[in-house]
N, CA, C and O atoms as a DFTB+ gen file, in Angstrom:
512 C
 N C O
     1  1     -11.184      29.435     -29.512
     2  2     -11.416      28.235     -28.705
     3  2     -11.166      27.002     -29.562
     4  3     -11.704      26.877     -30.662
     5  1     -10.341      26.090     -29.043
     6  2     -10.062      24.858     -29.771
     7  2     -11.232      23.899     -29.594
     8  3     -11.653      23.610     -28.474
     9  1     -11.752      23.410     -30.725
    10  2     -12.934      22.572     -30.630
    11  2     -13.031      21.639     -31.824
    12  3     -12.721      22.017     -32.954
    13  1     -13.468      20.414     -31.556
    14  2     -13.808      19.456     -32.598
    15  2     -15.283      19.118     -32.455
    16  3     -15.768      18.898     -31.345
    17  1     -15.993      19.076     -33.565
    18  2     -17.425      18.795     -33.526
    19  2     -17.753      17.724     -34.553
    20  3     -17.483      17.877     -35.745
    21  1     -18.346      16.628     -34.063
    22  2     -18.750      15.536     -34.948
    23  2     -20.189      15.745     -35.416
    24  3     -21.006      16.346     -34.720
    25  1     -20.471      15.243     -36.590
    26  2     -21.838      15.264     -37.122
    27  2     -22.004      14.091     -38.077
    28  3     -21.028      13.468     -38.494
    29  1     -23.264      13.799     -38.418
    30  2     -23.544      12.772     -39.412
    31  2     -23.995      11.434     -38.846
    32  3     -24.246      10.496     -39.602
    33  1     -24.098      11.337     -37.549
    34  2     -24.530      10.075     -36.949
    35  2     -26.023       9.870     -37.088
    36  3     -26.729      10.690     -37.675
    37  1     -26.495       8.752     -36.532
    38  2     -27.921       8.475     -36.575
    39  2     -28.209       6.996     -36.568
    40  3     -27.364       6.175     -36.212
    41  1     -29.430       6.673     -36.973
    42  2     -29.898       5.286     -37.026
    43  2     -29.836       4.792     -38.461
    44  3     -30.302       5.467     -39.379
    45  1     -29.264       3.622     -38.647
    46  2     -29.155       3.045     -39.984
    47  2     -29.369       1.546     -39.879
    48  3     -29.059       0.936     -38.856
    49  1     -29.902       0.956     -40.939
    50  2     -30.113      -0.486     -40.960
    51  2     -28.812      -1.224     -41.241
    52  3     -27.902      -0.665     -41.853
    53  1     -28.719      -2.462     -40.802
    54  2     -27.530      -3.262     -41.147
    55  2     -27.318      -3.297     -42.651
    56  3     -28.257      -3.452     -43.432
    57  1     -26.049      -3.148     -43.033
    58  2     -25.708      -3.088     -44.441
    59  2     -25.709      -1.695     -45.018
    60  3     -25.263      -1.485     -46.147
    61  1     -26.205      -0.740     -44.254
    62  2     -26.286       0.636     -44.725
    63  2     -24.987       1.400     -44.543
    64  3     -23.971       0.845     -44.124
    65  1     -25.041       2.695     -44.870
    66  2     -23.859       3.550     -44.824
    67  2     -24.163       4.851     -44.092
    68  3     -25.300       5.324     -44.065
    69  1     -23.128       5.407     -43.509
    70  2     -23.170       6.743     -42.918
    71  2     -21.824       7.393     -43.170
    72  3     -20.808       6.713     -43.316
    73  1     -21.824       8.717     -43.220
    74  2     -20.567       9.457     -43.268
    75  2     -20.527      10.420     -42.100
    76  3     -21.354      11.324     -41.985
    77  1     -19.554      10.207     -41.242
    78  2     -19.334      11.115     -40.120
    79  2     -18.370      12.217     -40.544
    80  3     -17.450      11.997     -41.332
    81  1     -18.609      13.412     -39.997
    82  2     -17.721      14.542     -40.237
    83  2     -17.157      15.036     -38.919
    84  3     -17.833      15.024     -37.890
    85  1     -15.917      15.467     -38.966
    86  2     -15.263      16.078     -37.819
    87  2     -14.802      17.457     -38.260
    88  3     -13.846      17.585     -39.025
    89  1     -15.482      18.486     -37.777
    90  2     -15.142      19.857     -38.128
    91  2     -14.399      20.500     -36.963
    92  3     -14.621      20.168     -35.798
    93  1     -13.509      21.430     -37.311
    94  2     -12.659      22.026     -36.284
    95  2     -12.787      23.542     -36.252
    96  3     -13.030      24.187     -37.272
    97  1     -12.619      24.086     -35.067
    98  2     -12.468      25.529     -34.928
    99  2     -11.227      25.786     -34.101
   100  3     -10.974      25.112     -33.102
   101  1     -10.454      26.775     -34.533
   102  2      -9.225      27.091     -33.829
   103  2      -8.080      26.147     -34.103
   104  3      -7.013      26.259     -33.499
   105  1      -8.301      25.215     -35.014
   106  2      -7.280      24.209     -35.334
   107  2      -7.251      24.015     -36.840
   108  3      -8.293      24.018     -37.495
   109  1      -6.065      23.849     -37.380
   110  2      -5.942      23.450     -38.780
   111  2      -5.731      21.946     -38.797
   112  3      -4.653      21.455     -38.464
   113  1      -6.772      21.222     -39.189
   114  2      -6.734      19.763     -39.059
   115  2      -5.626      19.128     -39.877
   116  3      -5.088      18.097     -39.473
   117  1      -5.270      19.704     -41.004
   118  2      -4.279      19.064     -41.848
   119  2      -2.886      19.064     -41.204
   120  3      -1.986      18.369     -41.675
   121  1      -2.710      19.829     -40.149
   122  2      -1.421      19.875     -39.462
   123  2      -1.256      18.783     -38.420
   124  3      -0.190      18.651     -37.819
   125  1      -2.300      18.007     -38.206
   126  2      -2.283      17.004     -37.141
   127  2      -2.789      15.656     -37.628
   128  3      -3.568      15.562     -38.576
   129  1      -2.324      14.622     -36.953
   130  2      -2.978      13.331     -37.072
   131  2      -4.343      13.417     -36.400
   132  3      -4.468      13.911     -35.279
   133  1      -5.356      12.934     -37.095
   134  2      -6.717      12.922     -36.564
   135  2      -7.204      11.483     -36.506
   136  3      -7.024      10.713     -37.450
   137  1      -7.812      11.138     -35.406
   138  2      -8.310       9.781     -35.226
   139  2      -9.803       9.759     -34.965
   140  3     -10.382      10.712     -34.444
   141  1     -10.406       8.645     -35.343
   142  2     -11.788       8.348     -34.975
   143  2     -11.758       7.182     -33.990
   144  3     -11.079       6.178     -34.207
   145  1     -12.508       7.340     -32.910
   146  2     -12.630       6.319     -31.889
   147  2     -14.116       6.055     -31.663
   148  3     -14.964       6.839     -32.087
   149  1     -14.421       4.955     -30.999
   150  2     -15.808       4.681     -30.666
   151  2     -15.892       3.981     -29.323
   152  3     -14.961       3.305     -28.887
   153  1     -17.038       4.162     -28.682
   154  2     -17.268       3.519     -27.394
   155  2     -18.685       2.987     -27.362
   156  3     -19.657       3.742     -27.396
   157  1     -18.779       1.674     -27.296
   158  2     -20.070       1.011     -27.181
   159  2     -20.453       0.923     -25.709
   160  3     -19.582       0.986     -24.841
   161  1     -21.743       0.778     -25.416
   162  2     -22.182       0.686     -24.021
   163  2     -21.469      -0.445     -23.284
   164  3     -21.431      -1.581     -23.757
   165  1     -20.913      -0.124     -22.136
   166  2     -20.243      -1.124     -21.321
   167  2     -18.870      -1.537     -21.794
   168  3     -18.269      -2.451     -21.228
   169  1     -18.361      -0.880     -22.823
   170  2     -17.047      -1.239     -23.370
   171  2     -16.096      -0.047     -23.308
   172  3     -16.512       1.101     -23.148
   173  1     -14.813      -0.357     -23.440
   174  2     -13.815       0.705     -23.465
   175  2     -13.822       1.404     -24.829
   176  3     -14.245       0.842     -25.839
   177  1     -13.345       2.630     -24.817
   178  2     -13.201       3.362     -26.072
   179  2     -12.090       2.718     -26.902
   180  3     -11.016       2.409     -26.386
   181  1     -12.362       2.521     -28.189
   182  2     -11.391       1.865     -29.053
   183  2     -11.138       2.688     -30.307
   184  3     -12.007       3.426     -30.772
   185  1      -9.946       2.548     -30.838
   186  2      -9.596       3.246     -32.066
   187  2     -10.236       2.598     -33.271
   188  3     -10.339       1.374     -33.354
   189  1     -10.666       3.428     -34.207
   190  2     -11.319       2.953     -35.425
   191  2     -10.437       3.224     -36.642
   192  3     -10.055       2.301     -37.362
   193  1     -10.122       4.489     -36.862
   194  2      -9.304       4.875     -38.018
   195  2      -8.547       6.151     -37.681
   196  3      -8.992       6.948     -36.855
   197  1      -7.402       6.338     -38.327
   198  2      -6.670       7.592     -38.162
   199  2      -6.019       7.969     -39.482
   200  3      -5.804       7.132     -40.359
   201  1      -5.709       9.266     -39.595
   202  2      -5.030       9.777     -40.775
   203  2      -3.963      10.741     -40.292
   204  3      -4.235      11.606     -39.460
   205  1      -2.759      10.598     -40.806
   206  2      -1.658      11.442     -40.343
   207  2      -1.755      12.821     -40.976
   208  3      -2.618      13.070     -41.816
   209  1      -0.871      13.705     -40.569
   210  2      -0.874      15.070     -41.068
   211  2      -0.738      15.099     -42.585
   212  3      -0.115      14.227     -43.191
   213  1      -1.335      16.120     -43.175
   214  2      -1.303      16.254     -44.623
   215  2       0.146      16.300     -45.107
   216  3       1.022      16.872     -44.458
   217  1       0.364      15.693     -46.243
   218  2       1.723      15.549     -46.749
   219  2       2.061      14.083     -46.730
   220  3       2.406      13.504     -47.760
   221  1       1.963      13.476     -45.561
   222  2       2.131      12.040     -45.449
   223  2       0.810      11.341     -45.712
   224  3       0.749      10.381     -46.480
   225  1      -0.251      11.823     -45.073
   226  2      -1.594      11.248     -45.234
   227  2      -1.607       9.736     -45.097
   228  3      -2.308       9.040     -45.831
   229  1      -0.842       9.247     -44.172
   230  2      -0.883       7.818     -43.856
   231  2      -2.175       7.534     -43.118
   232  3      -2.607       8.340     -42.295
   233  1      -2.802       6.392     -43.401
   234  2      -4.014       6.006     -42.690
   235  2      -3.823       4.650     -42.038
   236  3      -2.971       3.855     -42.435
   237  1      -4.636       4.414     -41.035
   238  2      -4.606       3.127     -40.339
   239  2      -6.026       2.828     -39.908
   240  3      -6.739       3.715     -39.437
   241  1      -6.438       1.580     -40.067
   242  2      -7.775       1.161     -39.672
   243  2      -7.699      -0.015     -38.720
   244  3      -6.808      -0.858     -38.825
   245  1      -8.637      -0.067     -37.795
   246  2      -8.761      -1.244     -36.942
   247  2      -9.183      -2.441     -37.790
   248  3      -9.855      -2.285     -38.810
   249  1      -8.786      -3.619     -37.364
   250  2      -9.107      -4.831     -38.124
   251  2     -10.614      -4.997     -38.303
   252  3     -11.074      -5.480     -39.337
   253  1     -11.370      -4.597     -37.298
   254  2     -12.816      -4.802     -37.323
   255  2     -13.524      -3.962     -38.383
   256  3     -14.673      -4.244     -38.724
   257  1     -12.847      -2.920     -38.914
   258  2     -13.506      -2.046     -39.884
   259  2     -12.794      -2.016     -41.231
   260  3     -13.244      -1.341     -42.157
   261  1     -11.697      -2.734     -41.344
   262  2     -10.957      -2.739     -42.618
   263  2     -11.834      -3.189     -43.771
   264  3     -12.562      -4.177     -43.675
   265  1     -11.747      -2.448     -44.857
   266  2     -12.535      -2.764     -46.038
   267  2     -13.941      -2.204     -45.997
   268  3     -14.657      -2.252     -46.998
   269  1     -14.351      -1.669     -44.843
   270  2     -15.692      -1.106     -44.712
   271  2     -15.673       0.388     -44.416
   272  3     -16.533       1.124     -44.900
   273  1     -14.714       0.839     -43.634
   274  2     -14.618       2.250     -43.247
   275  2     -13.437       2.891     -43.963
   276  3     -12.403       2.261     -44.184
   277  1     -13.617       4.158     -44.318
   278  2     -12.548       4.915     -44.965
   279  2     -12.457       6.303     -44.333
   280  3     -13.451       7.023     -44.246
   281  1     -11.265       6.664     -43.898
   282  2     -11.038       8.001     -43.361
   283  2     -10.423       8.869     -44.450
   284  3      -9.597       8.408     -45.238
   285  1     -10.839      10.135     -44.480
   286  2     -10.296      11.059     -45.476
   287  2     -10.335      12.471     -44.914
   288  3     -10.939      12.741     -43.876
   289  1      -9.670      13.356     -45.638
   290  2      -9.560      14.736     -45.179
   291  2      -9.888      15.682     -46.322
   292  3      -9.483      15.449     -47.461
   293  1     -10.620      16.744     -46.025
   294  2     -10.821      17.840     -46.976
   295  2     -10.177      19.068     -46.351
   296  3     -10.774      19.737     -45.507
   297  1      -8.966      19.351     -46.770
   298  2      -8.217      20.447     -46.142
   299  2      -8.858      21.798     -46.401
   300  3      -8.804      22.681     -45.544
   301  1      -9.461      21.973     -47.561
   302  2     -10.095      23.249     -47.879
   303  2     -11.247      23.555     -46.924
   304  3     -11.483      24.711     -46.575
   305  1     -11.957      22.513     -46.508
   306  2     -13.090      22.685     -45.593
   307  2     -12.689      22.483     -44.131
   308  3     -13.493      22.702     -43.225
   309  1     -11.439      22.063     -43.908
   310  2     -10.959      21.786     -42.554
   311  2     -11.824      20.738     -41.852
   312  3     -12.236      20.909     -40.704
   313  1     -12.082      19.661     -42.569
   314  2     -12.944      18.587     -42.083
   315  2     -12.270      17.241     -42.345
   316  3     -11.600      17.052     -43.360
   317  1     -12.461      16.321     -41.415
   318  2     -12.046      14.929     -41.603
   319  2     -13.316      14.080     -41.597
   320  3     -14.201      14.268     -40.762
   321  1     -13.386      13.150     -42.536
   322  2     -14.569      12.313     -42.678
   323  2     -14.262      10.863     -42.287
   324  3     -13.118      10.410     -42.333
   325  1     -15.308      10.171     -41.910
   326  2     -15.256       8.721     -41.749
   327  2     -16.437       8.149     -42.514
   328  3     -17.582       8.223     -42.069
   329  1     -16.138       7.577     -43.671
   330  2     -17.166       6.925     -44.471
   331  2     -17.332       5.499     -43.969
   332  3     -16.379       4.720     -43.970
   333  1     -18.528       5.162     -43.544
   334  2     -18.795       3.846     -42.966
   335  2     -19.793       3.111     -43.853
   336  3     -20.946       3.522     -43.988
   337  1     -19.335       2.029     -44.448
   338  2     -20.175       1.210     -45.317
   339  2     -20.372      -0.165     -44.697
   340  3     -19.653      -0.551     -43.775
   341  1     -21.343      -0.894     -45.205
   342  2     -21.623      -2.260     -44.744
   343  2     -21.709      -2.311     -43.216
   344  3     -21.105      -3.173     -42.577
   345  1     -22.449      -1.397     -42.657
   346  2     -22.534      -1.286     -41.212
   347  2     -23.184      -2.513     -40.599
   348  3     -24.087      -3.121     -41.174
   349  1     -22.696      -2.860     -39.411
   350  2     -23.170      -4.023     -38.670
   351  2     -23.696      -3.560     -37.312
   352  3     -23.319      -2.489     -36.838
   353  1     -24.552      -4.347     -36.690
   354  2     -25.037      -3.970     -35.352
   355  2     -23.891      -3.737     -34.363
   356  3     -24.001      -2.891     -33.475
   357  1     -22.817      -4.468     -34.510
   358  2     -21.689      -4.297     -33.587
   359  2     -20.923      -2.995     -33.811
   360  3     -20.012      -2.683     -33.044
   361  1     -21.271      -2.238     -34.834
   362  2     -20.696      -0.903     -35.028
   363  2     -21.426       0.155     -34.212
   364  3     -21.004       1.311     -34.169
   365  1     -22.505      -0.231     -33.572
   366  2     -23.263       0.702     -32.739
   367  2     -22.385       1.219     -31.605
   368  3     -21.814       0.437     -30.845
   369  1     -22.283       2.537     -31.498
   370  2     -21.416       3.153     -30.493
   371  2     -21.548       4.669     -30.588
   372  3     -22.173       5.206     -31.503
   373  1     -20.945       5.331     -29.621
   374  2     -20.709       6.768     -29.733
   375  2     -19.342       6.935     -30.393
   376  3     -18.350       6.363     -29.942
   377  1     -19.305       7.712     -31.447
   378  2     -18.078       7.922     -32.208
   379  2     -17.490       9.301     -31.882
   380  3     -18.200      10.304     -31.811
   381  1     -16.184       9.308     -31.688
   382  2     -15.472      10.538     -31.326
   383  2     -14.345      10.781     -32.335
   384  3     -13.682       9.842     -32.775
   385  1     -14.141      12.038     -32.691
   386  2     -12.905      12.378     -33.386
   387  2     -11.967      13.039     -32.377
   388  3     -12.400      13.622     -31.384
   389  1     -10.692      12.931     -32.658
   390  2      -9.695      13.422     -31.716
   391  2      -8.442      13.853     -32.457
   392  3      -8.153      13.378     -33.555
   393  1      -7.707      14.762     -31.836
   394  2      -6.471      15.288     -32.413
   395  2      -5.269      14.771     -31.635
   396  3      -5.219      14.829     -30.407
   397  1      -4.293      14.257     -32.402
   398  2      -3.031      13.831     -31.814
   399  2      -2.319      15.030     -31.199
   400  3      -2.459      16.154     -31.681
   401  1      -1.550      14.790     -30.130
   402  2      -0.877      15.896     -29.449
   403  2       0.213      16.525     -30.282
   404  3       0.538      17.697     -30.091
   405  1       0.802      15.749     -31.232
   406  2       1.981      16.202     -31.959
   407  2       1.615      16.745     -33.331
   408  3       1.005      16.031     -34.126
   409  1       1.975      18.006     -33.632
   410  2       1.721      18.524     -34.978
   411  2       2.681      17.926     -36.005
   412  3       3.817      17.575     -35.686
   413  1       2.206      17.820     -37.228
   414  2       2.995      17.373     -38.375
   415  2       3.533      15.952     -38.234
   416  3       4.552      15.605     -38.831
   417  1       2.853      15.147     -37.455
   418  2       3.266      13.759     -37.322
   419  2       3.096      13.011     -38.635
   420  3       2.027      13.082     -39.240
   421  1       4.125      12.293     -39.096
   422  2       4.041      11.608     -40.383
   423  2       3.317      10.272     -40.321
   424  3       3.014       9.689     -41.362
   425  1       3.043       9.791     -39.156
   426  2       2.362       8.508     -39.013
   427  2       1.155       8.690     -38.108
   428  3       0.953       9.758     -37.528
   429  1       0.354       7.635     -37.993
   430  2      -0.762       7.701     -37.046
   431  2      -0.883       6.380     -36.316
   432  3      -0.495       5.331     -36.830
   433  1      -1.420       6.444     -35.128
   434  2      -1.615       5.265     -34.305
   435  2      -2.948       5.379     -33.591
   436  3      -3.399       6.479     -33.269
   437  1      -3.578       4.236     -33.345
   438  2      -4.882       4.226     -32.688
   439  2      -4.709       4.024     -31.192
   440  3      -5.328       3.151     -30.584
   441  1      -3.857       4.848     -30.620
   442  2      -3.568       4.795     -29.192
   443  2      -4.187       6.011     -28.536
   444  3      -3.786       7.142     -28.812
   445  1      -5.161       5.787     -27.670
   446  2      -5.908       6.902     -27.073
   447  2      -5.015       7.928     -26.398
   448  3      -5.286       9.127     -26.462
   449  1      -3.951       7.466     -25.753
   450  2      -3.108       8.374     -24.969
   451  2      -2.415       9.424     -25.833
   452  3      -1.951      10.442     -25.318
   453  1      -2.343       9.185     -27.140
   454  2      -1.687      10.144     -28.030
   455  2      -2.563      11.352     -28.336
   456  3      -2.075      12.364     -28.839
   457  1      -3.842      11.250     -28.037
   458  2      -4.802      12.264     -28.469
   459  2      -5.195      13.132     -27.271
   460  3      -5.601      12.629     -26.224
   461  1      -5.062      14.449     -27.454
   462  2      -5.294      15.330     -26.313
   463  2      -6.435      16.330     -26.525
   464  3      -6.664      17.203     -25.688
   465  1      -7.130      16.202     -27.622
   466  2      -8.300      17.048     -27.852
   467  2      -9.378      16.180     -28.476
   468  3      -9.147      15.527     -29.494
   469  1     -10.564      16.173     -27.861
   470  2     -11.630      15.264     -28.265
   471  2     -12.905      16.045     -28.560
   472  3     -13.185      17.075     -27.947
   473  1     -13.670      15.523     -29.518
   474  2     -15.004      16.046     -29.731
   475  2     -15.956      15.505     -28.680
   476  3     -15.567      14.710     -27.824
   477  1     -17.199      15.939     -28.751
   478  2     -18.183      15.543     -27.735
   479  2     -18.805      14.188     -28.038
   480  3     -19.473      13.599     -27.187
   481  1     -18.586      13.697     -29.249
   482  2     -19.099      12.386     -29.620
   483  2     -20.455      12.467     -30.304
   484  3     -21.217      13.411     -30.097
   485  1     -20.743      11.457     -31.124
   486  2     -22.019      11.378     -31.810
   487  2     -22.444       9.924     -31.903
   488  3     -21.624       9.035     -32.126
   489  1     -23.732       9.697     -31.729
   490  2     -24.241       8.329     -31.686
   491  2     -24.465       7.762     -33.076
   492  3     -24.968       8.430     -33.979
   493  1     -24.076       6.515     -33.210
   494  2     -24.377       5.729     -34.406
   495  2     -25.055       4.454     -33.940
   496  3     -24.504       3.708     -33.130
   497  1     -26.248       4.208     -34.450
   498  2     -26.996       3.009     -34.088
   499  2     -27.306       2.220     -35.352
   500  3     -27.910       2.734     -36.293
   501  1     -26.879       0.961     -35.355
   502  2     -27.130       0.082     -36.492
   503  2     -28.123      -0.973     -36.035
   504  3     -27.800      -1.855     -35.239
   505  1     -29.329      -0.862     -36.554
   506  2     -30.393      -1.751     -36.100
   507  2     -31.489      -1.805     -37.140
   508  3     -31.740      -0.838     -37.860
   509  1     -32.145      -2.969     -37.205
   510  2     -33.289      -3.106     -38.098
   511  2     -34.582      -2.830     -37.348
   512  3     -35.662      -2.896     -37.935
């Protein structure tokens, strides 16, 4: 069964850090572009960060998280991480990892329509 599962969310104070993990079953993550998206209450789902298939390992970050969030991959563990530092209340959202439809893509884009497999999402709340 193809599945993505997020973990590592929770409640954190402003300025704090969290690391989200995206683990896969039935999929070799390094063969695909993987993206992190988020959806805040009452807002559309937006792209946060993506990393292209291993080999190219190109990354892209949304302007709102540049310099604060870092996406990375551990191919041995078949996991993609999102390290989130200097968290702000406006980072509060449900975070989703997703797999691009195309294997071995050398680039990545934060376009929702490109992703055809999604995790169930995990909550991140930034509040004092």
